[in-house]
N, C-alpha and C positions, 0 to 999 in steps of 0.2 A: 597346257591342257585346260587349266582353269580359265584362262583368257578365252580359249576357244569355246568353252561351255557358256561363258557369259555372253559371248558374241552370238552364239546360236539361240540363246534364250531371248536376247534383245531382238535379233532378226525375226525370230518366231512371233514375238509380240507385235513387231512392226508389220509383218506380213499379215498376221491375223486381223490387225486393225484395218489394213488396206482392203482385205477381203470383205470384212464386215461393212466398211464404208462403201466399197464397190457394190456389195449386195444391197445395201440400203438405197444406194443411188439407183440401182437397177429396178428395185421394187417400189420406188416412190411413184405414186399415182397422180395423174392429172385430175384435179377436182373440178367437176363441171356442175354448176347449179342450174337446175331447170325450174322455172317458175310456172306453177300449175294452178289454174282456177277450176276447182272441181265442183261437181254437182252435190246436191243435198245428200245423195246416197254415198258420197265419198266420206267414209269415216275418217277421223283425224289421222289414223295410221296408214291410210292409203288413198290413192286416187283409183277408182275402180279399174282393176286389172292392170294398171299402169306400173305402180311401184309404191314403196313405202315412203310416207312423208318424212322429211327430216326431223320434224318435231314429234315423231311417234314415240310414245312412252314404251319403256321396256315391257311393261305388263301387256300392253296391247299387241306388241310384236310377238310376245310369247304365246298369245292366244292363237296365232296363225300356225297351222301345221307346216313343217319344213317343205312338204310337197307343194303347198299353196305358195308359201313365201318365195321359194326358189324358182317358181315358174312365172313370177311377175316379169314382164318384158324387160324392165330395167335391170333386174337381177340376171336375166339371161343374156342381155347385151353386155353387162360387165364381165360375165364369165367368158364370153367370146372375145372381149377386149380387156384383158387383165390390167392394162396400164391406165384404165379409166375408173374413176370413182364418181358416180352420178348421185347427186343429192337433190331431192325434190323439195322445193320451198312451196308447200301446198296451202291453199286457202279453200275452205268448203263452207260457204255461207248457207243458211237455211234456204229452202226453195223460194219462199216468199221474197227473199232479198236477192236472189240469184240474177234475175234479169237486170235489176238496178245496178248490180256490181259489174255486169258485162257492159252495160251502157256507159258506166263511169270509165271502164277500161277503154271503150271506144273514144269517148270525149277527151281522155287524157293521153290516148295512144300508148297505153301501158304495154310493156314488153313481156307479156305472158308467152311462154313457149307452147302451152297447150291449154285449151279451154274445153271443158265439158259443158254442153248446153242442151236444154230441152229442145227437141227437134222443131217445135212450133216457132222458135225464135230465129231460125236460120235465115229466113228471108230478110227480116228486119236488120240483122247484124251484117249479113253479106251485102245488102244494099248500101250500107254505110262505107263499104270499101275496106273495112278493118281486117277481113279474113283473106287468107291466101288461097288461090286456086291453082297454085304451082303444081301440085301433085294430082290434079284432077284425073288425068289419064290413068295413073297408077291406082287411084281409088276405084275407078270404074273397073279396072282389070280385077282387082281384089273382089269387088262385088259380084262380078260375073263368075270368077273362079270358085268363090265360096257358095255360089248358088243362092244369092240374096233373093228373097221374094220381091216382086216388082214394086210393091208398096214402099219397101224400105230403100230401094234404089231411088225412087222418086223423092223420098224423104231425105236423101243424102246430098241432093244437088239443088241448085237454084239457077234459073236462066241458063240451063244447059251445062253448068259447071259443077263438078263435085267439090265440095268444100270439106269433106271428111267422110266418115262412114257411121251409119246408125249402128252402134256397137251392141246394143241389147234392147229388149223390148219387154213390155208387160201388157196385160189386158184388164179390162174391167171384169168384175165378178159379182155374183150374188151368193152370199153365205147363208146357210140354213141350219138351225138347230133341229136335228131330226126327231128328237123326242116330242117336241111341240108339233111338228108336222104330222107325225104318226098319231098323236093324241087327237088331232083334228080330223083324222080319217084320210090322210093323203100320203102319197109317196113322192119321191123325187121325180119320178116319171110323170106324175100328174101336173107338176108345175114347170116342166121344161118348155112348154109352149106358151106363147104370149097369152092366148086365151085361157089356158089351164091355170096359170098363176092368177089371172084376173078373177076367174070363177072361184078359186079356192081361198082367195085372200080374206073375204069376210069371216069365214069360219076359222081360219088360222088366227086372225086377229082376236076373235072372241075367245078362242081357246087359250091364246097367249095371256090374255088379260085375266080371265076368270080362273083358269086352272093353274097358271104358273106365276101369276102376279106381275106380269111384264107390263111395260108401257104401251106396247103395240105389237102388231104382227110383222110389219115391214117398215124399215127406216129408209127413206129416200133423200139423197142430198139435193136440197132445193136452194141453190145459190147460183151466182152469176156464171161460174165456170162449170161446176160438176153436173148440174141438171141437164145442160145441153150435151155434155160429153156422153151421158148415159143414153139419150135417145138418138144420137147419131147412128148407132148400130142399127136401130129399127128403121131409120130413114133409108139407109143403104140397102137393108134387106128388101125393102119394098120398092126399090128402084130409083130413089131420089139421091141427091148429092148435096154437099154443102156448096160447092162451086162446080160448074161445068163449063166447057168451051162451046160457044155457039158456032154457027157456020163460018163466021169470019175469024175464028180462032180467039175470040175475046172471052175472058173469064167473066161469067155471070152467075147469079144465084141459081141453084139447082134444087130448091126445096119447096117452091110455091107450086105444088102439084098434089095429086092424090096421095103420093107416098108421104109428103110432108104433113098433110092433114091427118092421115091415119096414125102416123108415128107420134105426132104431138098430142093428138087426142088420147093416145094410149097413156100418156103421163097423167092427163086429167082423169082418166078412168081409174087409174091406180089410186089416186087420191080419193075418188068417190067410193072406191071399194074398201077404203080403210087405211091406206098407206099414210104414214106420218111424214109430212114434208118438212124437213129440218133445215132451217136457214143457217144455223150454227152447227158446223159439222165437227164431230169428234173423230179424229183420225185413228188409224190402226185398230179398227174394230172395237174401240173403247166401249161403246154402248152395247155391242153384240157380245163381247166376251164377259161383260158383267151381267149378261142375260136380261137386258132391258128390252130387247127386241128379238123376235123369233127369226127374222131375216133382215139382212142388211146388204145394200149395194155399196161396193167399194172396188177392190182390185186384187189382182193375183199376188201382189207384194205382201198381202196380209197373211199369206201362208206362213211366213216366218213368225208372225205374231202368234199364230195358232200352234206352231211347233214349239215355240218357247213356252207357251202356256201348258203344253202337254209333252214335256221333253222325254218322258219315259214310255210314251205310247207308240206303238208301231203304226205305220201308215194304215194298215187295215183297221186298227183300233180307233184311229182318228176319224176314219171314214164312217165308222159306226156312229160316232157322235155328231159329226158335222157333214153337211152336204154342200156341194158347190156346182154352179153352172155359170159359164162366162156371161150369158145373157139369155133371155127368153127368145124363142124363135116363132115368127108368124107362120101360119099354116102354108105349106107349099114352098117356103123360102129357105135359103141357105143361111147358116149362122154368119152374121157380120157383127163384129164388136170392135169398139175403139181400141187401138193399140197406141201406147205411148213409148217413150224411150229417150235416150241421150245420144248425142253425137260427140265425137272427138273432132276438134277443129284446131288448126294452127294459124295464129294471126300473122299478118305481114310484119308486125313489129317484133316477132320472136327473135331472141338472141341466138337460139340454136335450132333453126327450123329443120335443117337437114338431119341433124342428130335425132330430133324428136320424131321425125317421120320414120327414120330407120328403126327407132325403138318401137314405134307403132307396128311396123311390119313384122316385128318379132311375134306379135300376137297372132296375126293372120297366117304367118308361115307355120306356126306350131299349133295345129288345131287341137291337139291333145291338151295343151296348156290353156288354150282359150276355153275349151269345154270345161276344164277343171274350174276355172274362175267363174264361168256362168253358173255352174252348179253350186259353187261356194256361196254366191250371192243370191241363189234361187231366182235367177233371171232367165229370160227366154232368148234363144238365138233369133236373129233376123234372117237366118239362112236355113234352107231345107236340109242341106248336107250336115249341118251341125245338130239339127234336131235328131237326125238319124245316127249320130255318133254313139257308139256303144258305151263309151266312157261317160258321156253326158247323161244318157238314159240311166245307166247304172247308178251314178251319183244322185240323180234326182229321185229315182225310185227308192233309194235308201230312206227317204224322208217323206215322199209324196205318194199318195195313192195313185195307182196306174190309171184309174178312170179320170182323175183330175188332170194328170199329165196329158192324156189323149185329148181331153176336152180343151185344154189350154192350147194344144198344138192346132186343133181345128180353128180355134179363135184367132190365132196368129196367122194361119194360112189365109183366112178371109178378112184380115185386119183392115180396119177403116183408118185412113190417114187424114189428120186434120191439116188443111192447107197452111203452109207457113209463109204465105204472103205477108208483107209488112202490115197489111190491112186486117189481118186475122183477128186481133183483139177487138177491133170495132165490129167485125162480122159476128163474133161471139156475143158481143153486147147486144146487137140487134136481135139475135135469136133468143137471148135470155129475156129481153123485153117482151118478145112475142110469147114466150113460154109462160111468163107470169100472167099475162093477160088471159091466156086460154085456161090455164089451171085455176085461176081465181074467178073464172066465169065472166070476165069483162069484155071478151071478144071471141068470135069464132076463130077456129084455126085458119080458115081461108082469109079472113080479114086481117088477122095478126101477121100471117106470113106474107100477105100481099104488101103490107107496110114494111116488113123486114126486107122483102125483095127490093123495093125501091131504094131503101137505105144502102143495101149491099151493092146494088148495081151502080149507084152514084159513087160509092167508095172505089169501086174497081175502075170507074171511068177517070177518076182524078189522077 
């Protein structure tokens, strides 16, 4: 009996060991490392909406709610494929270094599985042959199924091929301290029109300086990139374009016309009315939030700055303090405002291209999760259907005044798309040169834009 007991104990231990070993073998996961080059908006703990970075700190992960964390597409893919452990080796350089990093990836043929890039760089990088168009048809289907606005469909493809999808967008915006505005005798309605803002600006500037001790009434970004970004919306409102196709289908300058003259002269008139043209720009409303200026041009992304400044205020209370319009509108015209954003793209050199694409489709297949992450980042959809998502609206309106939400939606619907031809940086430079000449009184708008037109058309012919 004793021998039998010992045998049973030994057998039990052996069997338990076999079970444990077998269970461990069954639950051993395949580790796959995905290499991601993220945009500036990708915090160290995540690539926007994609998944947690491998180097994410415990503290940063704990800041994310389980609802958000578990709806990352990588997490959702792992749930559906329990035998896989996906680890993201993420890099997120500052925006100023991002294009250089992508160009280095092209020259070295680096094997990134996913790259987030500013949409204006698509033509330049696609032209190099570095990006894969393997999934072009599927991207197009997703864009159609999700109801992408046409501007974002155009911004997701180059020479007829989709290289990814424009995943989220933002718009330009004018932010206003309402106490200064009201003290000057004006309301938000008074400054929504291009003419209204221009007429009110001298008194707002005087009030800001004399009654509130501010540096000025309106802060305007006057540097090579941002100054032209701001007047593109007015150019399109008035019927002009950055580039247009002629009768032969060739791309040529579309700004040397009355629309171009009026929109560019409007920048000059703002300066003459008292706007401060700042060549060195302080991002994230730095000069606005410390009340150096009554009004500031920047973008919709600044909403998070405002919310962080007033975490205990309701949307209605924030609206009492601060006003917002995406841009001023010329009489009789529809709002047009520049929209920006980022693309997901998969390089030809990716080690796991099909897996990466399958993970990306998790985002578009689950609109609830996509809406969740858009709202979490306070970003805007490139799709009409997602704008109408009850979850997205509910999440956004928890923090954002409804009036702002509706204004931003109107801005996105009429969004202006910067052409992403490889020549665009030089096109932008030609328009910046023209802007400086006009605003500083060294040339008329017609003369400056005629010179710019010649430069641009020569660029597009080469």
